[in-house]
C-alpha positions in Angstrom: 114.1 80.7 143.8 112.6 78.0 145.8 109.3 76.4 144.4 107.3 77.8 147.4 108.5 81.5 146.7 108.2 80.7 142.9 104.6 79.5 143.2 104.0 82.0 145.4 105.0 84.6 142.7 103.2 83.0 139.2 100.0 83.3 141.8 100.6 86.9 142.6 101.1 88.0 139.3 98.2 86.4 138.1 95.7 87.5 140.6 97.7 91.5 140.1 96.9 90.9 136.1 93.6 90.3 136.6 93.4 92.7 138.6 95.0 95.4 136.1 92.8 94.4 133.7 89.9 95.1 135.8 90.7 98.2 137.1 91.7 99.2 133.0 88.2 97.7 131.6 86.3 99.6 134.9 88.2 103.1 135.8 87.2 103.6 131.6 83.2 103.5 132.0 82.5 106.5 133.9 84.7 108.8 136.5 82.3 107.3 139.2 84.0 104.3 138.4 87.5 106.4 138.0 87.6 107.4 141.3 86.1 104.1 142.6 88.9 101.7 140.5 91.3 104.7 142.3 91.0 103.0 145.6 92.3 99.9 143.9 95.1 101.1 142.7 96.5 100.8 146.1 96.9 97.6 147.0 97.9 96.2 143.1 100.9 98.8 143.2 101.6 97.7 146.8 102.0 94.0 145.6 104.0 95.1 142.2 106.9 96.7 144.5 106.8 93.5 146.6 107.5 91.4 143.5 110.3 93.5 142.2 111.9 93.0 145.3 111.1 89.4 144.9 113.0 88.8 142.1 115.8 91.9 143.4 117.0 89.7 146.2 117.8 86.7 143.9 120.2 88.9 142.2 124.0 88.8 143.1 126.0 92.4 142.3 129.2 92.9 144.0 129.1 95.3 146.8 129.6 99.2 145.8 131.6 102.0 147.3 129.7 104.7 149.1 132.2 107.1 147.6 132.0 105.4 143.9 129.2 106.6 141.5 126.4 103.7 141.4 126.1 100.9 139.3 124.8 102.6 136.4 123.1 100.9 133.3 123.4 102.5 129.5 119.3 101.9 128.5 117.3 101.1 131.5 114.7 102.8 130.5 113.6 104.9 127.3 115.2 105.4 123.6 119.0 106.7 123.5 119.8 110.6 123.4 120.7 110.3 119.7 117.1 109.1 118.0 114.2 110.4 117.0 111.6 111.6 119.6 108.4 109.2 120.4 105.2 110.7 118.5 104.2 109.9 122.2 104.7 111.0 125.7 107.6 109.2 127.5 105.3 106.2 129.8 106.1 107.5 133.8 107.7 105.0 135.8 106.8 102.8 138.7 107.6 105.0 142.4 109.7 101.2 143.3 110.2 103.1 147.0 107.8 104.0 149.5 109.8 106.6 151.8 108.7 106.3 155.6 107.7 108.6 157.5 109.2 111.6 158.3 108.7 112.6 161.9 106.6 115.8 162.8 108.7 118.4 164.2 107.4 120.7 166.0 108.3 124.3 165.8 109.8 125.7 169.0 108.9 129.0 170.6 110.9 131.6 170.1 111.7 134.3 172.2 110.6 137.9 170.8 114.1 139.5 169.6 114.4 143.6 171.5 114.9 146.2 169.8 118.8 146.5 170.6 118.5 143.8 168.0 116.9 146.0 165.2 118.9 147.0 162.3 118.9 150.9 162.0 116.5 153.0 159.9 119.5 153.9 157.6 120.5 150.4 156.9 116.7 149.2 156.2 115.9 148.0 153.3 113.0 150.5 151.3 109.8 148.9 150.0 108.3 149.7 146.6 104.4 149.1 146.7 103.6 148.5 142.6 100.3 149.5 140.7 99.0 148.6 137.5 101.4 151.6 136.4 104.2 149.8 137.5 103.4 146.3 137.6 106.8 144.7 135.4 106.2 143.3 132.1 105.3 139.5 132.9 102.9 137.4 131.8 101.4 136.2 134.3 101.4 132.1 134.8 97.9 130.6 133.3 96.6 127.5 136.3 96.9 124.3 135.9 93.8 122.8 135.0 93.0 119.7 137.3 93.5 116.5 136.6 90.1 114.2 136.7 89.8 111.0 138.2 90.4 109.1 134.9 93.3 111.3 134.0 95.0 110.0 137.8 93.9 106.6 137.4 95.7 106.4 133.8 98.8 107.8 135.0 98.8 105.5 137.7 97.9 102.3 135.2 100.5 103.3 132.7 103.1 103.2 135.4 102.1 99.8 136.9 101.5 97.7 133.6 104.8 99.4 132.9 106.7 97.8 135.7 104.8 94.9 135.8 105.8 94.1 131.7 109.2 95.0 132.3 109.9 93.8 136.4 113.1 92.6 135.4 114.4 95.6 134.4 112.5 97.3 137.7 114.3 94.4 139.9 118.1 94.7 137.8 117.2 99.0 139.3 116.6 97.7 142.5 119.3 95.4 143.5 121.7 98.3 142.6 119.7 100.1 145.1 120.0 97.4 148.0 123.7 97.2 147.0 123.8 100.7 147.3 122.1 100.9 151.2 124.3 97.5 152.5 127.6 99.7 150.9 126.8 102.2 152.8 125.0 100.5 156.5 122.7 102.9 156.5 120.5 99.9 158.4 116.9 101.2 156.2 114.4 98.5 155.7 113.2 97.3 152.7 111.5 100.2 150.9 108.3 98.4 150.4 105.2 100.4 152.7 102.4 99.6 154.5 99.5 96.5 153.1 96.6 99.5 152.2 94.0 98.6 154.9 90.8 95.5 153.6 87.6 97.4 153.4 84.4 95.4 154.2 83.0 95.3 150.9 86.3 94.1 149.6 85.3 91.8 146.8 87.4 88.3 146.5 90.0 89.3 143.6 91.2 92.2 145.9 91.1 89.9 149.3 92.5 87.2 147.3 95.7 89.8 146.6 95.2 90.9 150.1 95.8 87.6 151.9 98.8 87.3 149.3 100.2 90.5 150.2 100.2 89.1 154.4 101.8 86.0 153.8 105.2 87.8 151.5 105.1 90.7 154.4 105.0 87.4 157.0 106.7 84.6 155.6 109.5 86.6 153.3 109.9 89.9 154.2 109.1 90.1 157.7 112.5 91.2 159.1 115.1 88.4 160.9 114.8 87.8 164.5 117.7 89.2 166.5 119.9 86.6 167.6 119.8 87.1 171.6 121.7 83.0 172.2 
């Protein structure tokens, strides 16, 4: 990695660590604070994806065949299967890949089928209405309890903290994913997702991280200009 990129990464990790600490401390004070902090998590996640991708681009792997199994690590995440069950639930994984937006597909109008295409009455299935006395013995599934803003914040921050502490592990996964895309010649762009919008009331910490995101996208991750010579 060039000295300029190394300095940029160090600066980004310093600001990101400060933002993660700030969100964790402020978000735990009240539900209103958790709601406000959820709006800042997207900025931290966007930077984390770029730091993972920046390291992944420095890793050299043999190009896999598109028809062969992908590279695998024996223990990239979590304990082995034969180990004792952990007392706490496993840490959620950080979502490294942001899928491209789906193209909206408008349903084409269909012509109404004529009665000649209908099934004969004798072949039509019989529908039985279930009343209370004929109700099957299936216990109703309880409705899931709605997650609070603090629950959502904790879940995302756990995943973000795991990616921050184990950036090299995530970078190896990303490097293998990029190698598979190159082998399959998919032509997909880097799965970084867009930079979140900067609101007017953004504080200096968020503003500094936002400017670093813009610098990385412009100087490091910008697609190469086509050769017109």
